[in-house]
C-alpha positions in Angstrom: 29.9 25.8 -10.7 28.9 22.2 -10.5 27.9 20.6 -13.8 25.1 18.1 -14.1 27.6 15.4 -15.0 29.5 16.2 -11.7 26.3 15.9 -9.7 25.4 12.6 -11.4 28.9 11.3 -10.7 28.7 12.3 -7.1 25.3 10.7 -6.7 26.6 7.4 -8.2 29.6 7.5 -5.9 27.5 8.3 -2.8 25.0 5.5 -3.5 27.8 3.0 -4.0 29.4 3.9 -0.7 28.7 2.7 2.8 26.8 5.9 3.5 23.9 4.6 1.4 22.7 2.4 4.2 22.6 5.4 6.6 20.7 7.4 4.0 18.0 4.7 3.6 17.7 3.8 7.3 14.8 5.0 9.4 15.4 8.1 11.5 16.2 7.7 15.2 12.9 9.4 16.1 10.5 7.0 14.4 7.0 8.1 13.7 3.9 6.2 14.7 2.6 6.1 11.1 3.6 6.2 7.5 1.4 7.4 4.6 1.9 6.5 1.0 0.4 7.3 -2.4 0.4 4.9 -5.3 3.7 6.0 -6.8 5.9 2.9 -7.0 2.9 0.6 -7.0 2.4 -1.9 -9.8 -0.5 -4.1 -10.9 -0.4 -7.5 -9.2 -3.9 -9.0 -10.0 -6.2 -8.4 -12.9 -5.8 -5.2 -14.8 -6.3 -2.2 -12.6 -6.7 1.0 -14.5 -4.1 3.7 -13.9 -5.8 7.0 -13.4 -5.0 10.6 -12.3 -7.6 12.1 -10.0 -7.0 15.8 -9.5 -3.4 15.2 -10.1 -3.1 12.2 -7.8 -2.1 8.8 -9.1 -4.8 6.2 -8.4 -5.6 2.6 -9.5 -9.1 1.7 -10.5 -10.0 -1.6 -9.0 -12.8 -3.6 -10.7 -16.2 -4.3 -9.3 -16.5 -7.6 -11.3 -13.1 -9.3 -10.8 -10.2 -9.4 -8.4 -7.8 -6.6 -9.2 -5.0 -5.1 -7.2 -1.6 -3.6 -6.8 1.7 -4.5 -5.1 3.7 -2.0 -3.0 6.9 -2.0 -1.0 6.5 -0.3 2.3 9.6 0.4 4.4 10.9 -1.8 7.2 9.0 -1.0 10.3 10.5 0.4 13.5 11.6 -2.1 16.2 9.2 -0.6 18.7 6.1 -1.8 16.7 4.3 -5.0 17.7 1.1 -4.9 15.6 0.0 -2.4 13.0 -3.1 -1.1 11.2 -3.2 -0.8 7.5 -5.7 1.8 6.3 -6.6 2.0 2.6 -7.8 5.3 1.1 -10.1 5.1 -1.9 -12.7 6.9 -3.9 -16.1 5.3 -4.6 -17.9 8.0 -6.5 -20.3 6.4 -9.0 -23.5 8.4 -8.6 -26.6 6.3 -7.7 -24.7 3.2 -6.6 -24.3 1.7 -3.1 -23.1 -1.6 -1.7 -20.1 -3.3 0.0 -16.5 -3.2 -1.2 -14.3 -6.1 -0.1 -10.6 -5.5 0.2 -7.8 -8.1 0.9 -4.3 -7.4 1.9 -1.6 -10.1 1.5 1.6 -9.1 3.5 4.8 -10.7 2.3 8.5 -10.4 3.1 11.7 -10.8 1.1 14.7 -12.1 3.1 18.0 -12.6 1.5 16.9 -16.1 0.3 13.4 -17.1 -0.5 10.5 -15.2 0.8 6.9 -15.8 1.8 3.6 -14.5 2.8 1.7 -14.5 6.1 -1.8 -15.3 4.8 -4.4 -12.6 4.1 -6.5 -10.1 6.0 -9.8 -8.8 4.6 -12.1 -5.9 5.4 -15.4 -4.7 4.0 -16.5 -1.1 3.6 -20.1 -0.1 2.8 -20.5 2.6 0.2 -23.6 4.8 0.7 -25.3 6.4 -2.3 -24.1 10.0 -2.8 -22.0 9.9 0.4 -18.6 11.5 0.8 -16.4 10.3 -2.0 -13.1 9.5 -0.1 -13.5 6.5 2.1 -11.1 4.4 4.2 -11.0 0.8 5.5 -8.7 -0.5 8.2 -7.1 -4.0 8.4 -5.1 -5.3 11.3 -1.6 -6.7 10.7 -0.5 -9.4 13.2 2.6 -9.4 15.3 4.0 -12.1 13.0 3.7 -9.8 10.0 5.2 -6.8 11.9 8.0 -9.0 13.1 9.0 -9.9 9.6 8.6 -6.3 8.4 11.1 -5.2 11.1 13.7 -7.7 9.8 13.2 -8.1 6.0 12.1 -6.1 3.0 8.3 -5.9 3.2 6.0 -6.5 0.3 2.2 -6.0 0.2 -0.5 -6.9 -2.3 -3.7 -4.8 -2.0 -6.6 -6.4 -3.8 -10.3 -5.6 -4.3 -12.3 -8.8 -4.5 -14.8 -7.6 -7.0 -16.1 -11.1 -7.9 -16.6 -12.0 -4.2 -20.2 -12.5 -3.2 -19.7 -10.0 -0.4 -18.6 -7.3 -2.8 -21.9 -5.8 -3.9 -20.7 -2.4 -5.2 -20.5 -2.9 -9.0 -18.5 0.2 -10.2 -14.7 0.5 -9.9 -13.2 2.1 -6.8 -10.1 4.2 -7.1 -7.3 3.3 -4.7 -5.4 6.5 -3.7 -3.0 5.2 -1.1 -2.5 3.6 2.2 -1.2 4.3 5.7 0.6 2.0 8.1 0.2 2.9 11.8 1.5 1.4 15.0 -1.3 -0.3 16.8 0.8 -1.6 19.7 
């Protein structure tokens, strides 16, 4: 019988060995998309509210100020040239409608330094009493995808609640995101 101490010791030994890289590497048959929840995300702008919606972790993004989260997606497969970032959120305040403006700031973290590639924005119109789960897509350029194939990716996802184009006053709840190969 293996004790929990033995399992912990083996895990520590395995993660310290050269096999760790193989365990963390993308599989040979690479999918055309990756979908992520908010586990591992952390606040990066404003004070997004941490919520559980039907057991799912979500971040409440303000309708009156910029608020957002940072996430660390995986390195992308070498076959990707451009990608689409789709955000999944709930906008369910009864009786409200308007536009929600999102901004994504892709970054990368090489061995030394780091940087960002500028921002991309997209707007979604929330219709009163419409379906609660919504999505908005943003296109990531070949420059971003190129970095994300070589370095550790980073991504800030913000709602620009104070922006003149954001006319939906209640919070929206960010549930997750998907990265998909566009080309």
